[in-house]
N, CA, C and O atoms as a GROMACS GRO file, in nm:
protein
  424
    1MET      N    1  -1.918  -0.162   1.526
    1MET     CA    2  -1.838  -0.044   1.501
    1MET      C    3  -1.690  -0.071   1.522
    1MET      O    4  -1.610   0.023   1.528
    2ALA      N    5  -1.653  -0.195   1.532
    2ALA     CA    6  -1.513  -0.229   1.562
    2ALA      C    7  -1.417  -0.177   1.456
    2ALA      O    8  -1.308  -0.131   1.490
    3ASP      N    9  -1.454  -0.184   1.330
    3ASP     CA   10  -1.363  -0.142   1.224
    3ASP      C   11  -1.382   0.002   1.179
    3ASP      O   12  -1.313   0.047   1.088
    4GLU      N   13  -1.473   0.074   1.241
    4GLU     CA   14  -1.501   0.212   1.198
    4GLU      C   15  -1.388   0.306   1.239
    4GLU      O   16  -1.313   0.275   1.332
    5PRO      N   17  -1.374   0.420   1.172
    5PRO     CA   18  -1.265   0.514   1.201
    5PRO      C   19  -1.271   0.579   1.338
    5PRO      O   20  -1.170   0.628   1.389
    6VAL      N   21  -1.390   0.580   1.400
    6VAL     CA   22  -1.406   0.635   1.535
    6VAL      C   23  -1.488   0.539   1.619
    6VAL      O   24  -1.571   0.464   1.567
    7LYS      N   25  -1.465   0.541   1.746
    7LYS     CA   26  -1.538   0.458   1.841
    7LYS      C   27  -1.654   0.537   1.900
    7LYS      O   28  -1.656   0.660   1.896
    8LEU      N   29  -1.750   0.465   1.955
    8LEU     CA   30  -1.869   0.528   2.012
    8LEU      C   31  -1.833   0.627   2.122
    8LEU      O   32  -1.894   0.734   2.131
    9ASP      N   33  -1.735   0.594   2.207
    9ASP     CA   34  -1.698   0.687   2.314
    9ASP      C   35  -1.640   0.815   2.258
    9ASP      O   36  -1.658   0.922   2.317
   10GLN      N   37  -1.569   0.809   2.143
   10GLN     CA   38  -1.517   0.929   2.079
   10GLN      C   39  -1.631   1.015   2.026
   10GLN      O   40  -1.628   1.138   2.039
   11VAL      N   41  -1.731   0.952   1.968
   11VAL     CA   42  -1.847   1.023   1.915
   11VAL      C   43  -1.919   1.095   2.030
   11VAL      O   44  -1.953   1.212   2.018
   12LYS      N   45  -1.942   1.023   2.139
   12LYS     CA   46  -2.013   1.083   2.252
   12LYS      C   47  -1.934   1.199   2.311
   12LYS      O   48  -1.992   1.300   2.349
   13SER      N   49  -1.804   1.186   2.318
   13SER     CA   50  -1.721   1.295   2.369
   13SER      C   51  -1.731   1.415   2.276
   13SER      O   52  -1.746   1.528   2.323
   14HIS      N   53  -1.722   1.392   2.146
   14HIS     CA   54  -1.732   1.500   2.048
   14HIS      C   55  -1.866   1.572   2.057
   14HIS      O   56  -1.872   1.695   2.045
   15LEU      N   57  -1.972   1.496   2.078
   15LEU     CA   58  -2.107   1.553   2.085
   15LEU      C   59  -2.145   1.599   2.225
   15LEU      O   60  -2.254   1.652   2.246
   16ARG      N   61  -2.055   1.579   2.320
   16ARG     CA   62  -2.079   1.614   2.461
   16ARG      C   63  -2.202   1.543   2.516
   16ARG      O   64  -2.288   1.602   2.582
   17ILE      N   65  -2.209   1.413   2.486
   17ILE     CA   66  -2.315   1.326   2.537
   17ILE      C   67  -2.257   1.247   2.653
   17ILE      O   68  -2.144   1.198   2.646
   18ASP      N   69  -2.334   1.235   2.759
   18ASP     CA   70  -2.293   1.157   2.876
   18ASP      C   71  -2.255   1.016   2.830
   18ASP      O   72  -2.335   0.948   2.767
   19PRO      N   73  -2.133   0.973   2.861
   19PRO     CA   74  -2.088   0.841   2.815
   19PRO      C   75  -2.170   0.725   2.871
   19PRO      O   76  -2.169   0.616   2.814
   20THR      N   77  -2.241   0.747   2.982
   20THR     CA   78  -2.323   0.639   3.038
   20THR      C   79  -2.463   0.635   2.976
   20THR      O   80  -2.536   0.538   2.995
   21GLU      N   81  -2.500   0.738   2.903
   21GLU     CA   82  -2.630   0.743   2.836
   21GLU      C   83  -2.623   0.656   2.710
   21GLU      O   84  -2.538   0.676   2.625
   22ASP      N   85  -2.714   0.558   2.701
   22ASP     CA   86  -2.707   0.467   2.587
   22ASP      C   87  -2.831   0.468   2.498
   22ASP      O   88  -2.843   0.383   2.410
   23SER      N   89  -2.922   0.562   2.519
   23SER     CA   90  -3.046   0.562   2.442
   23SER      C   91  -3.024   0.592   2.293
   23SER      O   92  -3.105   0.550   2.211
   24ASP      N   93  -2.918   0.664   2.257
   24ASP     CA   94  -2.892   0.697   2.117
   24ASP      C   95  -2.778   0.616   2.056
   24ASP      O   96  -2.737   0.644   1.943
   25ASP      N   97  -2.729   0.516   2.125
   25ASP     CA   98  -2.613   0.441   2.077
   25ASP      C   99  -2.635   0.380   1.938
   25ASP      O  100  -2.548   0.390   1.852
   26ALA      N  101  -2.750   0.318   1.916
   26ALA     CA  102  -2.777   0.255   1.786
   26ALA      C  103  -2.782   0.360   1.676
   26ALA      O  104  -2.730   0.338   1.566
   27HIS      N  105  -2.844   0.474   1.705
   27HIS     CA  106  -2.853   0.582   1.606
   27HIS      C  107  -2.714   0.637   1.576
   27HIS      O  108  -2.681   0.661   1.459
   28LEU      N  109  -2.633   0.657   1.677
   28LEU     CA  110  -2.498   0.708   1.658
   28LEU      C  111  -2.413   0.610   1.578
   28LEU      O  112  -2.335   0.651   1.492
   29ALA      N  113  -2.429   0.482   1.604
   29ALA     CA  114  -2.354   0.380   1.528
   29ALA      C  115  -2.391   0.385   1.380
   29ALA      O  116  -2.303   0.372   1.294
   30LEU      N  117  -2.519   0.402   1.350
   30LEU     CA  118  -2.562   0.414   1.211
   30LEU      C  119  -2.505   0.540   1.146
   30LEU      O  120  -2.464   0.537   1.030
   31LEU      N  121  -2.502   0.649   1.220
   31LEU     CA  122  -2.446   0.774   1.167
   31LEU      C  123  -2.297   0.760   1.135
   31LEU      O  124  -2.250   0.813   1.035
   32VAL      N  125  -2.224   0.689   1.219
   32VAL     CA  126  -2.081   0.667   1.195
   32VAL      C  127  -2.062   0.588   1.066
   32VAL      O  128  -1.977   0.624   0.984
   33ILE      N  129  -2.139   0.482   1.048
   33ILE     CA  130  -2.129   0.402   0.926
   33ILE      C  131  -2.165   0.486   0.804
   33ILE      O  132  -2.094   0.482   0.703
   34ALA      N  133  -2.273   0.562   0.813
   34ALA     CA  134  -2.315   0.646   0.700
   34ALA      C  135  -2.210   0.752   0.668
   34ALA      O  136  -2.184   0.778   0.550
   35ALA      N  137  -2.150   0.812   0.769
   35ALA     CA  138  -2.047   0.914   0.747
   35ALA      C  139  -1.924   0.852   0.682
   35ALA      O  140  -1.869   0.909   0.587
   36ARG      N  141  -1.882   0.738   0.731
   36ARG     CA  142  -1.765   0.671   0.673
   36ARG      C  143  -1.791   0.635   0.527
   36ARG      O  144  -1.705   0.654   0.442
   37ARG      N  145  -1.909   0.584   0.499
   37ARG     CA  146  -1.942   0.547   0.361
   37ARG      C  147  -1.951   0.669   0.270
   37ARG      O  148  -1.911   0.662   0.154
   38ALA      N  149  -2.001   0.780   0.322
   38ALA     CA  150  -2.007   0.903   0.244
   38ALA      C  151  -1.867   0.950   0.209
   38ALA      O  152  -1.842   0.995   0.097
   39ILE      N  153  -1.776   0.940   0.304
   39ILE     CA  154  -1.637   0.981   0.280
   39ILE      C  155  -1.570   0.887   0.180
   39ILE      O  156  -1.498   0.932   0.092
   40GLU      N  157  -1.594   0.758   0.195
   40GLU     CA  158  -1.538   0.663   0.099
   40GLU      C  159  -1.589   0.691  -0.042
   40GLU      O  160  -1.512   0.689  -0.139
   41GLN      N  161  -1.717   0.716  -0.053
   41GLN     CA  162  -1.776   0.742  -0.184
   41GLN      C  163  -1.721   0.871  -0.243
   41GLN      O  164  -1.688   0.876  -0.361
   42ARG      N  165  -1.709   0.975  -0.162
   42ARG     CA  166  -1.664   1.105  -0.210
   42ARG      C  167  -1.515   1.103  -0.247
   42ARG      O  168  -1.474   1.173  -0.339
   43THR      N  169  -1.436   1.024  -0.175
   43THR     CA  170  -1.291   1.023  -0.200
   43THR      C  171  -1.248   0.913  -0.295
   43THR      O  172  -1.140   0.921  -0.354
   44GLY      N  173  -1.331   0.812  -0.311
   44GLY     CA  174  -1.292   0.699  -0.396
   44GLY      C  175  -1.188   0.610  -0.330
   44GLY      O  176  -1.116   0.537  -0.398
   45ARG      N  177  -1.180   0.616  -0.197
   45ARG     CA  178  -1.080   0.538  -0.122
   45ARG      C  179  -1.148   0.457  -0.012
   45ARG      O  180  -1.244   0.504   0.050
   46ALA      N  181  -1.098   0.337   0.010
   46ALA     CA  182  -1.146   0.255   0.120
   46ALA      C  183  -1.085   0.306   0.250
   46ALA      O  184  -0.966   0.336   0.255
   47VAL      N  185  -1.165   0.316   0.353
   47VAL     CA  186  -1.121   0.371   0.481
   47VAL      C  187  -1.100   0.262   0.585
   47VAL      O  188  -1.014   0.276   0.673
   48VAL      N  189  -1.176   0.154   0.576
   48VAL     CA  190  -1.164   0.045   0.672
   48VAL      C  191  -1.156  -0.088   0.598
   48VAL      O  192  -1.184  -0.096   0.479
   49GLY      N  193  -1.118  -0.190   0.670
   49GLY     CA  194  -1.114  -0.325   0.614
   49GLY      C  195  -0.985  -0.353   0.540
   49GLY      O  196  -0.892  -0.272   0.541
   50GLU      N  197  -0.980  -0.469   0.476
   50GLU     CA  198  -0.861  -0.513   0.405
   50GLU      C  199  -0.825  -0.423   0.288
   50GLU      O  200  -0.708  -0.411   0.252
   51ALA      N  201  -0.925  -0.359   0.229
   51ALA     CA  202  -0.901  -0.273   0.113
   51ALA      C  203  -0.859  -0.131   0.152
   51ALA      O  204  -0.834  -0.049   0.064
   52ALA      N  205  -0.850  -0.102   0.281
   52ALA     CA  206  -0.815   0.034   0.326
   52ALA      C  207  -0.679   0.073   0.270
   52ALA      O  208  -0.583  -0.004   0.273
   53ASP      N  209  -0.675   0.194   0.218
   53ASP     CA  210  -0.552   0.242   0.156
   53ASP      C  211  -0.515   0.383   0.204
   53ASP      O  212  -0.479   0.469   0.124
   54ILE      N  213  -0.525   0.404   0.335
   54ILE     CA  214  -0.491   0.535   0.390
   54ILE      C  215  -0.384   0.520   0.497
   54ILE      O  216  -0.378   0.419   0.568
   55GLY      N  217  -0.300   0.621   0.508
   55GLY     CA  218  -0.196   0.622   0.610
   55GLY      C  219  -0.248   0.682   0.740
   55GLY      O  220  -0.364   0.719   0.751
   56ASP      N  221  -0.159   0.691   0.838
   56ASP     CA  222  -0.198   0.741   0.970
   56ASP      C  223  -0.250   0.884   0.967
   56ASP      O  224  -0.352   0.914   1.030
   57ASP      N  225  -0.181   0.974   0.894
   57ASP     CA  226  -0.225   1.113   0.887
   57ASP      C  227  -0.363   1.123   0.822
   57ASP      O  228  -0.450   1.195   0.870
   58ASP      N  229  -0.381   1.050   0.711
   58ASP     CA  230  -0.511   1.052   0.644
   58ASP      C  231  -0.618   0.991   0.732
   58ASP      O  232  -0.734   1.035   0.728
   59ALA      N  233  -0.583   0.890   0.811
   59ALA     CA  234  -0.680   0.826   0.901
   59ALA      C  235  -0.730   0.926   1.004
   59ALA      O  236  -0.847   0.923   1.042
   60MET      N  237  -0.642   1.014   1.051
   60MET     CA  238  -0.685   1.117   1.147
   60MET      C  239  -0.780   1.217   1.082
   60MET      O  240  -0.876   1.262   1.145
   61VAL      N  241  -0.754   1.251   0.957
   61VAL     CA  242  -0.842   1.342   0.884
   61VAL      C  243  -0.978   1.276   0.863
   61VAL      O  244  -1.082   1.340   0.878
   62VAL      N  245  -0.978   1.149   0.828
   62VAL     CA  246  -1.104   1.076   0.811
   62VAL      C  247  -1.181   1.073   0.943
   62VAL      O  248  -1.302   1.096   0.944
   63ALA      N  249  -1.112   1.044   1.054
   63ALA     CA  250  -1.179   1.038   1.184
   63ALA      C  251  -1.243   1.172   1.218
   63ALA      O  252  -1.357   1.176   1.264
   64MET      N  253  -1.172   1.283   1.196
   64MET     CA  254  -1.229   1.415   1.224
   64MET      C  255  -1.346   1.443   1.132
   64MET      O  256  -1.446   1.501   1.176
   65SER      N  257  -1.336   1.402   1.006
   65SER     CA  258  -1.446   1.422   0.912
   65SER      C  259  -1.570   1.342   0.954
   65SER      O  260  -1.682   1.392   0.945
   66VAL      N  261  -1.549   1.218   0.998
   66VAL     CA  262  -1.660   1.136   1.046
   66VAL      C  263  -1.726   1.203   1.167
   66VAL      O  264  -1.848   1.213   1.173
   67LEU      N  265  -1.646   1.249   1.261
   67LEU     CA  266  -1.702   1.316   1.379
   67LEU      C  267  -1.782   1.440   1.341
   67LEU      O  268  -1.890   1.465   1.396
   68MET      N  269  -1.731   1.518   1.246
   68MET     CA  270  -1.802   1.639   1.204
   68MET      C  271  -1.932   1.605   1.133
   68MET      O  272  -2.034   1.670   1.156
   69LEU      N  273  -1.930   1.504   1.047
   69LEU     CA  274  -2.053   1.463   0.979
   69LEU      C  275  -2.156   1.409   1.078
   69LEU      O  276  -2.273   1.445   1.071
   70VAL      N  277  -2.111   1.324   1.168
   70VAL     CA  278  -2.203   1.269   1.268
   70VAL      C  279  -2.263   1.383   1.349
   70VAL      O  280  -2.383   1.383   1.377
   71GLY      N  281  -2.181   1.480   1.388
   71GLY     CA  282  -2.232   1.595   1.464
   71GLY      C  283  -2.336   1.673   1.386
   71GLY      O  284  -2.439   1.710   1.441
   72ALA      N  285  -2.310   1.698   1.258
   72ALA     CA  286  -2.406   1.772   1.175
   72ALA      C  287  -2.535   1.694   1.158
   72ALA      O  288  -2.644   1.750   1.170
   73TRP      N  289  -2.522   1.565   1.132
   73TRP     CA  290  -2.642   1.484   1.111
   73TRP      C  291  -2.718   1.459   1.240
   73TRP      O  292  -2.841   1.447   1.237
   74TYR      N  293  -2.649   1.452   1.352
   74TYR     CA  294  -2.715   1.431   1.480
   74TYR      C  295  -2.794   1.556   1.519
   74TYR      O  296  -2.905   1.547   1.573
   75ALA      N  297  -2.737   1.673   1.491
   75ALA     CA  298  -2.804   1.799   1.525
   75ALA      C  299  -2.918   1.830   1.429
   75ALA      O  300  -3.016   1.894   1.468
   76ASN      N  301  -2.907   1.784   1.305
   76ASN     CA  302  -3.008   1.812   1.201
   76ASN      C  303  -3.056   1.679   1.146
   76ASN      O  304  -3.002   1.628   1.047
   77ARG      N  305  -3.156   1.624   1.209
   77ARG     CA  306  -3.197   1.488   1.176
   77ARG      C  307  -3.286   1.477   1.053
   77ARG      O  308  -3.329   1.367   1.018
   78GLU      N  309  -3.314   1.587   0.989
   78GLU     CA  310  -3.394   1.584   0.867
   78GLU      C  311  -3.303   1.606   0.746
   78GLU      O  312  -3.191   1.655   0.761
   79ALA      N  313  -3.351   1.570   0.629
   79ALA     CA  314  -3.270   1.581   0.508
   79ALA      C  315  -3.243   1.726   0.470
   79ALA      O  316  -3.139   1.757   0.411
   80VAL      N  317  -3.336   1.815   0.502
   80VAL     CA  318  -3.321   1.956   0.468
   80VAL      C  319  -3.335   2.038   0.596
   80VAL      O  320  -3.424   2.013   0.677
   81VAL      N  321  -3.247   2.135   0.612
   81VAL     CA  322  -3.256   2.224   0.726
   81VAL      C  323  -3.349   2.338   0.689
   81VAL      O  324  -3.321   2.411   0.594
   82VAL      N  325  -3.458   2.355   0.762
   82VAL     CA  326  -3.554   2.459   0.734
   82VAL      C  327  -3.488   2.595   0.752
   82VAL      O  328  -3.419   2.618   0.851
   83GLY      N  329  -3.510   2.683   0.656
   83GLY     CA  330  -3.454   2.817   0.664
   83GLY      C  331  -3.320   2.832   0.596
   83GLY      O  332  -3.267   2.943   0.588
   84SER      N  333  -3.263   2.723   0.547
   84SER     CA  334  -3.134   2.735   0.478
   84SER      C  335  -3.158   2.771   0.333
   84SER      O  336  -3.263   2.740   0.277
   85ALA      N  337  -3.061   2.837   0.272
   85ALA     CA  338  -3.075   2.880   0.133
   85ALA      C  339  -3.084   2.761   0.039
   85ALA      O  340  -3.171   2.757  -0.048
   86ALA      N  341  -2.996   2.666   0.057
   86ALA     CA  342  -2.997   2.546  -0.027
   86ALA      C  343  -2.932   2.433   0.051
   86ALA      O  344  -2.831   2.454   0.118
   87PRO      N  345  -2.988   2.313   0.042
   87PRO     CA  346  -2.926   2.202   0.114
   87PRO      C  347  -2.791   2.165   0.053
   87PRO      O  348  -2.776   2.164  -0.069
   88ALA      N  349  -2.694   2.135   0.137
   88ALA     CA  350  -2.562   2.094   0.090
   88ALA      C  351  -2.548   1.945   0.106
   88ALA      O  352  -2.607   1.886   0.197
   89GLU      N  353  -2.469   1.883   0.019
   89GLU     CA  354  -2.450   1.739   0.030
   89GLU      C  355  -2.369   1.704   0.154
   89GLU      O  356  -2.407   1.615   0.230
   90LEU      N  357  -2.257   1.773   0.174
   90LEU     CA  358  -2.174   1.755   0.293
   90LEU      C  359  -2.141   1.893   0.348
   90LEU      O  360  -2.130   1.989   0.271
   91PRO      N  361  -2.125   1.905   0.477
   91PRO     CA  362  -2.084   2.034   0.532
   91PRO      C  363  -1.953   2.080   0.469
   91PRO      O  364  -1.865   1.999   0.441
   92LEU      N  365  -1.940   2.211   0.448
   92LEU     CA  366  -1.823   2.266   0.381
   92LEU      C  367  -1.692   2.227   0.449
   92LEU      O  368  -1.594   2.196   0.382
   93ALA      N  369  -1.690   2.227   0.582
   93ALA     CA  370  -1.567   2.191   0.653
   93ALA      C  371  -1.524   2.048   0.620
   93ALA      O  372  -1.405   2.020   0.606
   94VAL      N  373  -1.620   1.959   0.607
   94VAL     CA  374  -1.588   1.820   0.573
   94VAL      C  375  -1.536   1.813   0.429
   94VAL      O  376  -1.440   1.741   0.402
   95GLU      N  377  -1.598   1.886   0.339
   95GLU     CA  378  -1.549   1.890   0.200
   95GLU      C  379  -1.403   1.933   0.195
   95GLU      O  380  -1.323   1.873   0.123
   96TRP      N  381  -1.368   2.036   0.270
   96TRP     CA  382  -1.231   2.084   0.272
   96TRP      C  383  -1.136   1.981   0.333
   96TRP      O  384  -1.024   1.964   0.285
   97LEU      N  385  -1.179   1.912   0.436
   97LEU     CA  386  -1.094   1.812   0.500
   97LEU      C  387  -1.064   1.694   0.408
   97LEU      O  388  -0.950   1.648   0.401
   98ILE      N  389  -1.164   1.647   0.338
   98ILE     CA  390  -1.144   1.525   0.259
   98ILE      C  391  -1.100   1.551   0.115
   98ILE      O  392  -1.063   1.457   0.046
   99ALA      N  393  -1.104   1.675   0.069
   99ALA     CA  394  -1.065   1.705  -0.069
   99ALA      C  395  -0.926   1.650  -0.105
   99ALA      O  396  -0.911   1.593  -0.213
  100PRO      N  397  -0.825   1.664  -0.019
  100PRO     CA  398  -0.693   1.611  -0.054
  100PRO      C  399  -0.688   1.458  -0.059
  100PRO      O  400  -0.593   1.401  -0.113
  101LEU      N  401  -0.786   1.392  -0.005
  101LEU     CA  402  -0.787   1.245  -0.002
  101LEU      C  403  -0.846   1.186  -0.129
  101LEU      O  404  -0.836   1.065  -0.151
  102ARG      N  405  -0.906   1.268  -0.214
  102ARG     CA  406  -0.976   1.218  -0.332
  102ARG      C  407  -0.881   1.149  -0.430
  102ARG      O  408  -0.767   1.191  -0.452
  103ARG      N  409  -0.932   1.041  -0.485
  103ARG     CA  410  -0.863   0.971  -0.594
  103ARG      C  411  -0.951   0.991  -0.717
  103ARG      O  412  -1.070   0.963  -0.713
  104PHE      N  413  -0.893   1.036  -0.821
  104PHE     CA  414  -0.965   1.057  -0.945
  104PHE      C  415  -0.937   0.942  -1.040
  104PHE      O  416  -0.822   0.903  -1.061
  105THR      N  417  -1.043   0.889  -1.098
  105THR     CA  418  -1.027   0.779  -1.193
  105THR      C  419  -1.091   0.818  -1.324
  105THR      O  420  -1.184   0.899  -1.328
  106CYS      N  421  -1.041   0.762  -1.430
  106CYS     CA  422  -1.094   0.791  -1.564
  106CYS      C  423  -1.180   0.678  -1.612
  106CYS      O  424  -1.234   0.684  -1.722
   0.00000   0.00000   0.00000
């Protein structure tokens, strides 16, 4: 998780998980990677690595979006939330956060 937009301790703080508890660390690390990749795919922009093309302000928005996605996916570990009207691809708050980061290509 060295190159990811958020560190494990940030994720645990966001989720209010005891920082010394390590039983979910591997799962949380996978969620961070999946969230980052979902944001990259949705925005058409690289978030980490040599190809990263975001500034500091956008990096903070990406980090908050990753934390929100990880939180949603950690709380709802199934693909569909029972009792919801229709499953959403990404939580609405995340959609709003990353919408300005989108790159449109023809």
